[in-house]
N, C-alpha and C positions, 0 to 999 in steps of 0.2 A: 433728487432726490428724497421725494412724497411719505412726505410726512407717515407716524401715523394714525394721527383724526383727518389723512385727507383720504388716509386709503378707507377710514368708516366711513368716508362720509360717500366718497367710492361705493362704497363695496352696499349701504343702504337706499343711491337709488339705484345703480344697476337691481337689488334686494325690491326693487318700490317696480320695474322697469318687469321685471319677471313677471309678479304680479298680471297685472296689470294684463299687457299682452296673455300669456297663458289662459286667465279668463277667458279675454277675445278666446279664443284659439277653443280655448275649452264651451262654448258658449256655439262656436260653428260648428265645431266638429255634430254638439246634437243638434245642428241648423237639419248640418246637410245626412244624418243619422234617420232624424224623424222629419220630409217635409221630399229631400232628392232624392232620399235612395229607393224608391221602386222602380227608377230605371234601370238599375243591379238583372233585373227575370227577364232581361229583351234583348240587354246587350250580347249576352255572353262574358260576360267578367266578376269576378269576387274581387277583382284592386280595387273599384272604387268604396266597395264595403271598408274591406281592408282600411285604405285611405282615412278613412272619419271614424270608422275606432280608435287609429291609430290617433289621430289624432285627438278625440277624449280620454285617450289614453296622459298622453302625452298634458297637456291637459293640464291633467288633474293632477298629477305627474311631480312637475312643474312650479304649481303653485306649491306642494308642502318644500320644492327647493328653494323655492322663496322666502316662506315661511322661519326655514331657518336654516337661511342665509342673516335672512337678521338677526334667529338670537345669538349662533353662532359671531356676529356684528361684536355684539351687545357685552358678549362673555367673552372675547376674546380669550380664545382656547384653540390651540393648537390639533390637539387632536378631532375639537366645533370643525374649522374649518379645512381637515383633510378631509373629512365626511362632504363636506360640500362639497369639497372639491370636483373630489371624484363621483357625484349623482350628479353635481352643472357638466360630469366629462359620459358623462352613457350616458347621458338626455340627449347629449351633442352627435356623439354616434346615434340614436335612434335619427335623433331631425335628418340627419346625413342620408340612411340609410329609406326620408320616406320621402326626401326630398325623390330620388332614386327609385323608387315606387312609385312616385307617378313623370316620368319620365319617358318613366320605362309601359304608364300606361297609355300615353300618349303617346308612347310607335306600335300601341298595340290599337289605339283605335279604330283605326280603316282595317284594317289586317282583318277582323274580325265581327265586328259591329255588325254589317254589309251583312252578312251569312246568316249571323247567330237571328238578327231581328227578323229576315225573311222568315228564316224557319218558326221561329217560339207559333209569331202571326198566323201559319201554314198548318199548325200542326196540334196548336193547343187550347185558339182563338175559339168562345164558343163552347170549347171543347167540357167533358167536365168532369171532376178528377178535385184536389190539390190541390194539384201541381198545374192544375189550367183553370182552375183559377185565378193563383195570384199571377203565373203573366195574365191572364183576360183582365185582373184587375189594377193590372202595372200597361198598357197597354191603353187602356179609354186614362186611365189619371195619367200617360203620357202627352195622350191627344191628345186630348180635354185643358191643357195649363202650353204646353208647347204649340198649342195651334196649328194640329196639322191632320194628315192623312194614311193609314200605311206605311209604306217603308220613304217609295225617290215619286216626285211629283210625280200629278197624277199617276201615282199607280193606284187607286180607287180600285180593278179589278182584282187584284188577290185574292181581297177579300170574296172572288169569290173559291176557288181552294182554298177557303176556312173551314170550320166546322159551322160557324153560325153562319154560316148560307149552303152549305149540304145538310144541315141541318133540315132547316126550312125546306129544301129542295125534298126530303126524305115523306115528313109530314103529307106533303097537296097540296105547297103554300102556293096560287093561284101567284102570274106575274103580278099587277096589279101591287098586292099588297105582298109582295117578299120587299124583304127588307136586304138595299147591295152590302151594304156600309152602320158600323153599330156607330150608339149617341154621337157617341164620342168623335164620331167625321164632321160632325153639322159643326154648322158657325152662332156661337154666340156670343148674344151684345151682355157687356160688366150693367152695361148704363139700366135695362130696360131688364133684366138678370129670368130672360128661357132665349129659348134659338129660334131665329130667323124665321125657319119655316119646317120640323122635324118629317112632313109626308114630302115637301120637294127633297129635299138633301136624301130621308134614302131612298123611298120606293117612284122613286122621280125612271122614266124608261124612252122618254121622245128627247131623254139626254144622259150628261153622269149622273147619277150613277149605273143606273140599266142600261146605257145605249151603247153597244157592240162596237158601238161607234166613240168618238172623242166631238162629236157639232154640240155645241151653243154652252154655256155658263153658265152654270148651277150657280146661285148665289147664294148657298144655303150649305158649301160643306164647301169642308177645307182643298184646294186643290197640287198643297204644301206639304210633300214626304217628309217624312218624321226620320227618317235617315240625318238628314246633315243639321235640324231642328237638335236634334240627340245629341252628333258630337261637340257642338257649337257648344248647348249643356255639360256636357259631360268635361271641356275641357278648361271651361273658363272655371268645376269648381276645380281642377289638375291643379289652373295654375293660382288657382290661395290655399292653395298647401305649397305648392309650389314656393310660396312667395309669404308668406307666412316658415316655413323651412327659414330660408331663405334666411331674410327677418331676424330673427328670436334666437335663428345660431350663431350673426356677430355680434349679439347682448353676452348669448351664455360663456364665448369666448374670453367678453371683457370680463365677464365673474368671473374666471378661473385665470385672468391675468391679475387683474385684481387681488384676487383670493391666495393667488404665491407673495404676490411681494408683501399681503397683509400677514400672512405667513413664518416668514420673513425678516418682519420689523416687534412677532411676538419670541416674550419671554418667554421659559420656557417653564410649563405647568406647577413645575417641581422645583421646591430650594435647595442649593445643592446644598448639603450636607460635606460643612468640614475636617479635613483630617490632620491639621496641624492637633498636635502637643499643648496645653494651658503648662 
C-alpha cells in the first residue's frame, strides 16, 4: 500500500505533467486556429474548426485543473480531492469525444472534400461578396502554402469554369492577356522571394494553362492538384488531435487513480465530537 506522502508526490508529478501537456495542447490549438483553419472554407466541413477550438478549451481547462490538483495535494482536504476527481473525469469524457470526432473527421474526408473543393472553386472563386471573398482567399492560401493548383492533378482548366475566368471573358480581355489561373497557382521560389515567371504561368497559350491540349510542360505552373495535398494536410492535423487526446487520456486516468487512493488515505476534515459522558 502506497503511503500518503508517496501519493502526494505522485499527484504532484501528475499535475505538473498535466500543466505542461495542457500548455502544449493550448498552443497547438491556437496555432491550428490561427494558421491552419483557412482550409475549412473549401473542404466542406466544420469539424476541423471544432477540433481546433476543442483543443483550446481543453488545454485552458486542464491548466486550471492541474493548478487545482496541486492546491488539493497541499491542502489535503477530501472535498478538494473529490472536486479534482470529478473535473478530471469530465475532462476525460471531453477528450474521448474529441478523439471520436477526429476519427469521424478522417472517415468523412474523402467522401465530401473532392465535391466541395470543386464546387467552391467553380461557384465562388473570383466572385464578389463576403462569402466569395473568403473562399477566394482560402483557395489562394491553400495553393500557395501547399504548392498546388485547382483540385486534382493537371486540373488547371477547372479555372475556366470559375468567375475568375468568366469575368475576364465578359470584360472582353484579349486572348493573349487572359489570365487562365491565379497567381497562387504559380511556382514561387522562397530563395529569391519571387515567382518564377507570372506571365508564362498565367497567360501562356501554346502550353498549359492556355492550351486546350496537355502538350509541353510549363515550369512556372503547379501541376499538382490540391485535393490530395489537402487530404494529407487535414489527416496530419487530425492525427495530432488523436495523439494528444490519447496521451492525455492516459495521464488523466493516472490522476484519477492517484486522487482516489489519496482520498482514501486522508482522514475526515472534521473532528468527531465525543458523545461519552464525563
